[in-house]
C-alpha positions as MATLAB code, in Angstrom:
seq = 'XXXXXXXXXXXXXXXXXXXXXXXXXXXXXXXXXXXXXXXXXXXXXXXXXXXXXXXXXXXXXXXXXX';
ca = [
      69.332   83.650  128.342;
      71.438   81.019  130.073;
      74.662   82.478  131.453;
      76.792   79.566  130.223;
      75.350   79.432  126.731;
      78.167   79.508  124.127;
      77.964   82.611  121.980;
      80.663   81.828  119.467;
      81.879   78.440  118.292;
      84.352   77.507  115.570;
      83.818   74.180  113.850;
      86.237   72.004  111.922;
      84.397   73.108  108.777;
      85.114   76.748  109.664;
      88.814   75.935  109.935;
      88.717   73.994  106.664;
      87.031   76.945  104.919;
      89.870   79.235  105.950;
      92.453   76.614  104.974;
      90.909   76.272  101.515;
      90.884   80.062  101.126;
      94.453   80.704  102.281;
      96.264   77.411  101.555;
      94.066   76.167   98.705;
      93.710   72.777  100.368;
      92.064   71.115  103.322;
      94.010   70.384  106.464;
      94.821   66.890  107.624;
      93.407   65.601  110.917;
      96.879   65.998  112.455;
      97.076   69.634  111.306;
      93.623   70.343  112.724;
      94.627   68.796  116.049;
      97.782   70.941  116.133;
      95.766   74.067  115.389;
      93.116   73.262  117.980;
      95.843   73.096  120.628;
      97.400   76.404  119.531;
      94.331   78.494  118.686;
      93.531   79.417  122.281;
      96.604   81.642  122.384;
      95.267   83.560  119.379;
      92.065   84.340  121.283;
      93.847   85.612  124.377;
      92.569   89.123  123.695;
      88.929   88.012  123.825;
      88.094   90.542  126.544;
      89.202   93.466  124.373;
      87.294   92.094  121.390;
      84.088   91.808  123.420;
      84.623   95.297  124.853;
      85.110   96.729  121.344;
      81.948   95.026  120.103;
      79.927   96.360  123.042;
      81.257   99.890  122.569;
      80.633   99.741  118.839;
      77.042   98.604  119.286;
      76.300  101.140  122.013;
      77.528  103.924  119.764;
      75.427  102.620  116.891;
      72.362  102.344  119.156;
      72.789  105.946  120.290;
      72.801  107.170  116.678;
      69.761  105.053  115.799;
      67.734  106.424  118.721;
      68.196  110.088  117.735;
];
């Protein structure tokens, strides 16, 4: 696997899906632009999230192997 291959990508449609679910409307292009600039701060704990996923899967693998 390529080391720089993206593993997780959010699209505008993903953002619009959440907006429709929580705000019951689609976002304007200006709102999407504002969010795209701010969203990086919400993913600042990415390292911990990846660590939790790895630990969760390793635990599950150990149970499956027994």
